C-alpha positions, 0 to 999 in steps of 0.5 A: 493437499488432496492430488487434483490441488496440489498438481492445479496450484503447482502449474498454474502459481505462475501462468495466473499470476499474470491476470493480476499483473497489471489489473489492479488499480489503487485511488491517488492519496493526495488529497486536495483538502490540505492544499486548500487549507494550507493554500500551497500546491500539491507540489509542496508534499508530492514529487508527482501525485501520489508519491511523496516527498521528503516534505509530504512524508514528514507531513504524514508523519506528524499528523498532517500537520505542517512542522513548525508553526501550524497554525501561522501557515494555515488560511482556512479560519478553522472553528474553535470548540471552546475557549483556549483557557480550559486548557489550564483546568483540565481534568476538571473541566473538557479539552477544547478543540476545533475541527476544519472550518474549509471542504475536508473532501477532494475528489479523483477521475482517472479514465485510460485506453489500454491494450492486452494483446492476448486478451478477448478484446485487444484493446479498449477504452475505459471510459470514466475508470474510476471516480475517488473520494479523499477526506483528511483533516485535524481536530484540535493539535493531535487528532486527525483523520484521514480516508480514500472511498472508491465511488465508482469503479470500472462500472461498479460501485466501489467501498471504502479504500483507507478510513482511520483516526490518529492520534498524535503524541506533540514527542512523536514518540508514540502515536497511535492509529486505529481504523483501516488502513495500510501499515507501516510494516508494508515493504513499499506503499502501494497508494504512494507508488508513482508506476500506478499500472501494477502493485508491487508484487513484494505487497500482494504475491500469493501462495496459492498452494497454501491458499494464502492469498494474504496481501499487504496492500490495499488495506488492514483492519486494526490498531497501530502504534508507531514513532519515532524521533529525529537524528542528529542535527534535525537531519533524519531519524528512527522510525518503529512501529508495531501493529495487530490486525485481523489480515485481509485478501491482498489485492491479488485476490479479486483480480485472480478470481476471474481466472478459471483456474483460480476462482473456484479456489477462491469461492470454497476460501470464502464459503468456507471462511463465512460458514465460521463467520468471517472474511479471511482471518477466519480465528481468534488469533490476530496478526501482528506486525513489526517494523524499523527504520532510519534514515541518514542525512536529509530533512528530518523524519519529522520536518526540522530544517523543513523551511530551507526545503520549501524555499527550493524551486526543487523541494524533491531533493533530499539527499538521503539513505532510508534503510528499513526492516520488517516482520509480518507474522499472520495465521490463515486458513486452509483447505487439509487432507482427512485420509476419510474417503467419504469427507477427503478434505476440511477445512482448517481456520488455523492451519497455515502459520505464516510471515512475510519478513524483508529488508528495503532500502530508500535512496535520494541523490539529487534527481534521482531516487533508487529504491527496492528491497528483498523479500521472504514470504513463509508458509507453513501449513500444519495437517493433524489429521495425516501428522504432516507438514508442508512449507512453501518459501517464495523469494521476491527482490524489488529494484525501483528506479524514478527520476525527475529531469531538468523539466520536473513535471516529465518523470520517467520510472523504471521497476524490476522484479524477480519472483522466485517460488519453492514449488513452481519456477520463477519469474521476473517482471519489468514495468516502465512509465513515464509521468507528465503533470500536465498540470499540478493536479492532471496526470498524464501515465504511459505505462508498460509492463513485460513479463518472462517466465523461466518455465517454457512449458508454461504460456507467456505471460501477458505483455500490457500497455495502458494510458491514463490521465488522472484529475485531482480536485 
């Protein structure tokens, strides 16, 4: 690494993080098409959209189907593609299927008001900040699809968030997902979080001195094979996943493009990637990950015992403990010193071998949900020009508490995160939120973030507040 690059990146590594601590948003994931299909409330699957309850997680695991007697619960008539009798003559005939008979589309609309004392405009109305398209459905007994597309975001046309097809084997032991999705190795789902103002740092925190802006979120492109088995008595159970993906810029990269200190670096990385024919992952090596978890108690991971849960008014309760672990290993490029005065640095598309590894827990006790984990980010940059190896490590600790009050339409939450890089001073961030379900599909969120750094020579991080109103229809 050359001198200006190392000095700039090390000195600004934490100060500029404030730029993206509060600016990254994700679309909601409550899909109204499923509510229409079964003629049920959003609260059947959600604690508060988009956060899922135990039944919602099981519904997702079974390929967006009710775990028991799905055919009897569907209220919208499906369009049959072939007679069921063709199943008896397969493979001498085409296996029949069906397609949803009703609308497969839903929409989200979000507006907000933000306060940022250190910004040029310290308080601002967003107007209609985001319009999103949600789609989801099933095809036959085993195939399903899901997608969210940003039609309009912050005054600009959006793009594809997630869009994938999925095969679910009836045994649930082996399932396959193809397309653009959030990998199951993500420590905490950014699409399903209750606190919306900030992404989980474990998902998006970049290793800036290495020029690595990888993030689990927003999404990855590839294939994922996953499955599971319920525990004794249909309670809890084991889940596993293995995936092969391209590797993509994380959610931090887009926000940091607005930073004067890092805009040039990100632009250089993008230009170097384009020269070798890619975006972020500009080598033939694919990233891979493994993930596993075990749930003790509570509803079965594929919905055994769902009928009793659906019958209770406080169906978010799921007294259980889930312990998980994951490892993501990838390869990406980096700028290297060459030692040649005429060509002082050169981009190498396989110079950085990195991994993200961690453990997580998710504990539900009556109306309280505690979750958290520990993650180690490790980057190793190999410079063959100078026969040199540099390593960069970051430790990230996350603790979050969500609570459903005696008035379930009021749900406060708090998240505390600690980031300790070995190349700069550490910092912590606290985010407090209160979600008000004005209706089952109308949410008002009041959220604020405070960040503190242990380095007195760095400017203080921005403290921000935001009120947002979201509709799902």
